[in-house]
C-alpha positions as CSV (number, residue, x, y, z in Angstrom):
1,M,0.0,0.0,0.0
2,S,2.8,2.5,0.8
3,S,5.3,1.3,-1.8
4,P,6.1,3.8,-4.6
5,G,4.8,3.3,-8.2
6,K,1.6,3.3,-10.1
7,K,-1.5,2.1,-8.4
8,K,-4.5,0.2,-9.9
9,I,-8.1,0.1,-8.6
10,L,-10.8,-2.4,-9.7
11,T,-14.4,-1.6,-8.8
12,L,-17.4,-3.9,-9.3
13,D,-21.1,-2.9,-9.3
14,G,-24.0,-4.6,-7.6
15,G,-26.6,-6.4,-9.6
16,G,-27.4,-9.9,-8.3
17,I,-26.9,-12.9,-10.7
18,R,-26.0,-10.3,-13.4
19,G,-22.6,-10.4,-11.8
20,M,-22.0,-13.2,-14.3
21,I,-21.6,-10.3,-16.9
22,T,-18.9,-8.8,-14.7
23,I,-17.1,-12.2,-14.4
24,E,-16.8,-12.5,-18.2
25,V,-15.4,-9.0,-18.5
26,L,-12.9,-9.8,-15.8
27,G,-11.9,-13.0,-17.6
28,K,-11.0,-10.9,-20.7
29,I,-9.0,-8.5,-18.6
30,E,-7.1,-11.3,-16.9
31,R,-6.3,-12.9,-20.3
32,L,-5.2,-9.6,-21.7
33,L,-2.9,-8.8,-18.8
34,R,-1.3,-12.3,-19.0
35,K,-0.5,-11.7,-22.6
36,E,0.6,-8.0,-22.4
37,L,2.8,-8.7,-19.3
38,N,4.1,-12.0,-20.6
39,K,2.7,-13.9,-17.6
40,G,1.6,-17.5,-17.3
41,P,-1.7,-19.1,-16.2
42,D,-0.8,-18.5,-12.5
43,F,-1.1,-14.8,-12.9
44,V,-4.4,-13.5,-11.5
45,L,-6.0,-10.1,-11.1
46,A,-4.8,-9.8,-7.5
47,D,-1.2,-9.7,-9.0
48,Y,-2.1,-6.6,-11.0
49,F,-4.7,-4.6,-9.0
50,D,-3.7,-3.0,-5.7
51,F,-7.3,-2.2,-4.5
52,V,-10.5,-4.1,-5.3
53,A,-13.9,-2.7,-4.3
54,G,-17.4,-4.1,-4.7
55,T,-21.1,-3.7,-3.7
56,S,-23.6,-6.5,-3.3
57,T,-22.7,-9.2,-5.9
58,G,-19.7,-7.0,-6.7
59,A,-18.6,-7.5,-3.1
60,I,-18.6,-11.3,-3.5
61,I,-16.6,-11.1,-6.7
62,A,-14.2,-8.5,-5.3
63,T,-13.5,-10.7,-2.3
64,C,-12.8,-13.6,-4.5
65,V,-10.4,-11.5,-6.6
66,S,-8.7,-10.1,-3.4
67,L,-8.1,-13.7,-2.2
68,G,-6.2,-14.4,-5.4
69,M,-8.8,-16.6,-7.1
70,P,-8.4,-16.9,-10.9
71,V,-11.5,-15.8,-12.8
72,E,-12.2,-19.3,-13.9
73,T,-12.7,-20.3,-10.3
74,I,-15.0,-17.4,-9.7
75,R,-17.0,-18.2,-12.8
76,N,-17.4,-21.8,-11.6
77,F,-18.5,-20.6,-8.2
78,Y,-21.4,-18.6,-9.7
79,S,-22.3,-21.2,-12.3
80,K,-22.5,-23.9,-9.7
81,N,-24.1,-21.9,-6.9
82,G,-26.3,-19.3,-8.6
83,R,-29.5,-21.2,-8.1
84,T,-28.6,-22.1,-4.6
85,M,-27.9,-18.5,-3.7
86,F,-31.3,-17.5,-4.9
87,D,-33.3,-20.0,-2.8
88,K,-36.9,-18.9,-2.8
89,A,-38.6,-18.3,0.6
90,F,-42.0,-19.7,1.4
91,M,-44.9,-17.9,-0.3
92,L,-46.2,-16.0,2.8
93,K,-42.7,-14.9,3.6
94,R,-42.1,-13.7,0.0
95,L,-45.3,-11.6,0.2
96,L,-44.5,-10.0,3.6
97,F,-40.7,-10.0,3.9
98,N,-38.3,-11.1,1.2
99,K,-38.2,-13.3,-1.9
100,F,-35.3,-15.5,-1.0
101,K,-33.9,-17.4,2.0
102,H,-30.4,-16.4,3.2
103,E,-29.3,-19.6,4.8
104,K,-27.8,-21.3,1.7
105,L,-26.1,-18.1,0.5
106,A,-24.6,-17.6,4.0
107,R,-23.4,-21.2,4.1
108,K,-21.8,-20.9,0.7
109,L,-20.0,-17.6,1.7
110,R,-18.9,-19.1,5.0
111,N,-17.5,-22.2,3.4
112,T,-15.8,-20.4,0.5
113,F,-14.2,-17.6,2.5
114,G,-13.7,-19.5,5.8
115,A,-15.8,-19.2,9.0
116,K,-12.8,-17.8,10.9
117,T,-11.4,-15.5,8.2
118,T,-11.6,-11.9,9.2
119,L,-11.5,-8.7,7.2
120,G,-7.9,-8.3,8.5
121,S,-6.8,-11.7,7.3
122,D,-3.4,-11.8,5.5
123,T,-5.0,-14.1,2.9
124,L,-6.4,-11.0,1.3
125,R,-3.8,-9.9,-1.3
126,T,-5.1,-6.5,-2.0
127,V,-6.9,-3.6,-0.3
128,L,-10.5,-4.7,-0.2
129,M,-13.5,-2.4,0.2
130,M,-17.1,-3.5,0.5
131,V,-20.1,-1.2,0.7
132,M,-23.2,-1.8,2.8
133,R,-25.9,0.3,4.5
134,N,-26.2,0.3,8.2
135,A,-30.0,0.3,8.6
136,T,-29.6,0.9,12.4
137,T,-27.9,4.3,11.9
138,N,-29.3,4.9,8.5
139,S,-25.9,5.5,7.0
140,P,-23.7,4.0,4.2
141,W,-20.7,2.0,5.4
142,P,-17.8,1.6,3.0
143,I,-15.7,-0.7,5.0
144,S,-12.1,-1.8,4.1
145,N,-9.1,-3.7,5.3
146,N,-7.0,-0.6,5.0
147,P,-4.7,-0.9,8.1
148,F,-4.3,2.8,8.4
149,A,-8.0,3.5,8.7
150,K,-9.3,5.0,12.0
151,Y,-11.6,2.1,12.9
152,N,-9.1,-0.6,11.9
153,Q,-6.5,0.3,14.5
154,P,-5.5,-2.6,16.8
155,A,-5.5,-0.3,19.9
156,R,-9.3,-0.2,19.6
157,R,-9.4,-3.8,20.9
158,E,-8.3,-2.5,24.3
159,T,-11.7,-0.7,24.6
160,S,-13.8,-3.6,23.2
161,P,-12.9,-7.0,21.7
162,F,-15.1,-6.4,18.7
163,D,-14.3,-2.7,18.1
164,C,-11.6,-3.1,15.5
165,N,-13.2,-3.6,12.1
166,L,-10.5,-5.9,11.0
167,D,-11.8,-8.5,13.4
168,M,-15.2,-8.8,11.7
169,P,-15.9,-12.1,9.9
170,L,-15.2,-11.6,6.2
171,W,-18.2,-13.8,5.1
172,K,-20.6,-11.8,7.2
173,L,-19.6,-8.5,5.7
174,V,-20.0,-9.9,2.2
175,R,-23.4,-11.3,3.1
176,A,-24.4,-7.9,4.6
177,S,-23.4,-6.2,1.3
178,T,-25.7,-8.6,-0.6
179,A,-28.8,-8.2,1.6
180,A,-31.0,-6.3,-0.9
181,P,-34.3,-5.4,0.7
182,T,-37.3,-7.4,-0.7
183,Y,-34.7,-10.0,-2.0
184,F,-32.8,-11.1,1.1
185,P,-33.2,-10.5,4.9
186,P,-30.7,-8.2,6.6
187,E,-27.5,-9.3,8.3
188,V,-26.8,-8.5,12.0
189,I,-23.1,-7.9,12.9
190,K,-21.6,-7.0,16.3
191,V,-19.4,-3.9,16.2
192,G,-17.9,-3.1,19.6
193,S,-20.6,-3.5,22.2
194,Q,-23.4,-2.9,19.7
195,E,-25.2,-5.0,17.2
196,F,-26.1,-3.3,13.9
197,V,-28.5,-4.3,11.1
198,F,-26.9,-4.2,7.7
199,V,-28.5,-4.3,4.2
200,D,-27.3,-4.1,0.6
201,G,-24.9,-1.2,-0.1
202,G,-26.8,-0.8,-3.4
203,L,-29.3,1.3,-1.4
204,T,-26.6,4.0,-1.0
205,M,-24.9,6.2,-3.5
206,Y,-22.3,3.5,-4.0
207,N,-23.9,0.7,-6.0
208,N,-21.1,1.6,-8.3
209,P,-18.3,2.1,-5.8
210,S,-15.7,3.6,-8.2
211,F,-15.6,7.2,-7.0
212,Q,-15.7,6.2,-3.4
213,A,-12.8,3.9,-3.9
214,F,-10.8,6.7,-5.5
215,L,-11.6,8.9,-2.5
216,M,-10.6,6.3,0.0
217,A,-7.3,5.8,-1.9
218,T,-6.5,9.6,-2.0
219,V,-8.3,11.6,0.7
220,E,-6.1,12.4,3.7
221,P,-8.3,11.0,6.6
222,Y,-8.2,7.5,5.1
223,N,-4.4,7.6,5.4
224,M,-3.7,5.7,2.1
225,N,-2.6,8.9,0.3
226,W,-2.0,7.4,-3.1
227,Q,-0.6,9.8,-5.7
228,T,-3.1,11.2,-8.2
229,G,-2.6,11.8,-11.9
230,E,-3.6,10.1,-15.1
231,N,-0.3,8.3,-15.3
232,N,-0.2,7.4,-11.6
233,L,-3.6,6.0,-10.8
234,L,-5.9,3.7,-12.8
235,V,-9.6,3.0,-12.0
236,V,-11.3,0.2,-13.8
237,S,-15.1,0.0,-13.2
238,V,-17.2,-3.0,-14.3
239,G,-21.0,-3.0,-14.4
240,T,-23.6,-5.7,-14.4
241,G,-25.8,-4.2,-17.1
242,Y,-28.7,-1.8,-17.0
243,N,-32.0,-1.0,-18.8
244,A,-32.8,2.6,-19.2
245,K,-36.3,1.9,-20.6
246,A,-37.4,-0.7,-18.0
247,N,-40.9,0.8,-17.5
248,K,-41.6,2.4,-20.9
249,N,-45.3,1.3,-20.8
250,L,-45.8,2.2,-17.2
251,K,-49.2,3.8,-16.2
252,P,-49.6,6.0,-13.1
253,S,-52.3,3.6,-11.8
254,E,-49.8,0.8,-11.7
255,M,-47.6,2.5,-9.2
256,N,-49.0,0.9,-6.0
257,L,-47.2,-0.1,-2.8
258,L,-46.2,-3.4,-4.2
259,F,-44.8,-1.9,-7.4
260,N,-42.7,0.7,-5.4
261,A,-41.4,-1.9,-3.0
262,T,-40.1,-4.1,-5.8
263,S,-38.9,-1.4,-8.2
264,I,-37.3,1.2,-5.9
265,P,-34.2,-0.8,-5.0
266,S,-33.2,-1.3,-8.7
267,A,-34.1,2.4,-9.4
268,L,-31.8,3.6,-6.7
269,M,-29.0,1.3,-7.9
270,F,-29.4,2.7,-11.4
271,A,-29.3,6.3,-10.2
272,A,-26.3,5.6,-8.0
273,L,-24.2,3.9,-10.6
274,N,-24.8,6.7,-13.1
275,E,-23.7,9.4,-10.6
276,Q,-20.5,7.5,-9.6
277,D,-19.7,6.8,-13.3
278,F,-20.2,10.4,-14.3
279,L,-18.1,11.7,-11.4
280,C,-15.3,9.4,-12.5
281,R,-15.5,10.6,-16.1
282,V,-15.4,14.2,-15.0
283,F,-12.4,13.9,-12.6
284,G,-10.7,11.1,-14.5
285,D,-9.4,10.8,-18.0
286,C,-12.0,8.4,-19.5
287,K,-10.5,6.0,-22.0
288,A,-13.4,3.6,-22.3
289,G,-17.2,3.7,-21.6
290,D,-20.5,3.8,-23.4
291,M,-22.6,6.9,-23.7
292,I,-24.1,8.1,-20.3
293,D,-26.8,10.2,-21.9
294,R,-27.3,12.2,-25.1
295,E,-26.1,15.5,-23.5
296,V,-22.8,14.6,-22.0
297,R,-22.3,11.4,-24.1
298,T,-19.2,9.4,-23.2
299,M,-17.0,12.2,-21.8
300,I,-14.1,10.6,-23.6
301,G,-11.6,13.4,-24.5
302,K,-13.8,16.0,-22.8
303,Q,-12.7,18.4,-20.1
304,G,-14.4,19.4,-16.8
305,P,-13.5,21.4,-13.7
306,V,-10.3,19.4,-13.1
307,S,-7.2,19.7,-15.3
308,P,-5.0,17.7,-15.5
309,K,-7.2,14.8,-14.7
310,L,-6.7,12.9,-11.4
311,F,-6.7,9.3,-12.8
312,T,-7.2,7.2,-15.9
313,Y,-10.7,5.7,-16.0
314,L,-12.2,2.7,-17.8
315,R,-15.9,1.8,-17.6
316,Y,-17.2,-1.5,-19.0
317,D,-21.0,-2.0,-18.9
318,V,-23.9,-2.8,-21.3
319,E,-27.5,-1.7,-21.9
320,L,-29.7,-4.8,-21.7
321,S,-32.0,-3.8,-24.5
322,D,-32.9,-5.3,-27.9
323,P,-30.8,-2.8,-30.0
324,E,-27.7,-3.4,-27.9
325,L,-28.1,-7.1,-27.8
326,N,-28.5,-7.1,-31.6
327,V,-25.2,-5.1,-31.9
328,L,-23.5,-7.7,-29.8
329,G,-24.8,-10.5,-32.1
330,L,-27.2,-11.8,-29.5
331,K,-30.5,-11.4,-31.3
332,D,-31.8,-14.7,-29.8
333,I,-31.6,-13.4,-26.2
334,L,-34.7,-11.7,-24.9
335,P,-33.9,-8.6,-22.8
336,E,-36.4,-9.5,-20.1
337,N,-34.5,-12.7,-19.5
338,V,-31.3,-11.0,-18.6
339,Q,-32.5,-7.8,-16.9
340,K,-33.6,-9.2,-13.6
341,M,-31.2,-9.4,-10.6
342,D,-32.5,-12.9,-9.8
343,S,-32.6,-14.3,-13.4
344,V,-31.0,-17.7,-12.5
345,D,-32.9,-19.5,-15.2
346,H,-30.8,-17.6,-17.8
347,M,-27.3,-17.7,-16.4
348,D,-26.0,-19.1,-19.7
349,D,-27.4,-16.1,-21.5
350,L,-25.8,-13.7,-19.0
351,Q,-22.5,-15.4,-19.6
352,R,-22.9,-14.9,-23.4
353,V,-23.7,-11.2,-22.9
354,G,-20.7,-10.8,-20.7
355,A,-18.4,-12.5,-23.1
356,A,-19.7,-10.4,-26.0
357,V,-19.3,-7.2,-24.0
358,A,-15.8,-8.1,-23.1
359,E,-14.9,-9.0,-26.7
360,K,-16.3,-5.7,-28.0
361,N,-15.0,-3.3,-25.4
362,V,-11.9,-4.5,-23.5
363,E,-8.8,-3.5,-25.4
364,S,-5.1,-3.6,-24.5
365,R,-4.7,0.1,-25.5
366,H,-6.9,1.0,-22.5
367,F,-4.2,-0.3,-20.1
368,E,-1.1,1.0,-22.0
369,R,-0.2,3.6,-19.3
370,F,-0.1,0.8,-16.7
371,L,1.6,-2.1,-18.4
């Protein structure tokens, strides 16, 4: 963390089972880096990136990356366990509380990351940040294993045995970040002498955690103090797909309590990821990314209030619509089959979308300043 040289940050959006799109993009990046750096099959993303951040499903993948797993292992984890993770709750519970049980997901995370593995474990090979929302205090919690952070100091253990964040169980933090309201029940974690109720970080401004990761790496109170500059700092941000026209035939009379309860989480996630993405394109030198909207477009080559730019920025995402799927050569895939966060019946289609996005968008020239 404190060694000289260029630094690289990887950030991963939330989006449920659509994280399979993310995994395919990461697979292309891993293969590209092996080729460009003349590395063998043992070279993994944790050997290149210094800091990995994720929200919700992105927190699962980010933790896997930080632990040094190759992308093929992460892909197999999702392919094998996708249906298990989205285990439907009983009908009455689905109507009143949440769509899915959490026990099987919790068991998979505990078994994969280790029941006794903590956030401060030296098995993590990068800085790792996960985003969750503390429902008890009604505040976002971007939590990391940064040893210089205020609440990660070992001296805090003298006050309370659970008051150092590095002592928190890693799997519980990941589970908390994935606890999307209406989808999964919340996670309770003891911090110091208190117990807090945590839910999905997608219900904060950090469903796309890219700008927050940049701030954590560079703002003085976090004590990482990485050097800024488009030749010094790289931020790679990977999305899980979006649908800008999800409700194009919506009628006002359809916006009842049930509609709002099931649609608001995804609406907040979409707004959050757009804002974080736009901030990164304004403060960073954007080298890759689709159009944000028709007014600001991609921001590639465009200036803002900061000059020179503070980092190099790459954004890989996809609009899950008929026109875009057609451009990718995936005319046989129905958009509605890949838009839902719990679309476990169409994991093969999500993989195909991710592979097509990676093939179309990820290029070695994007990384040339950091090879």
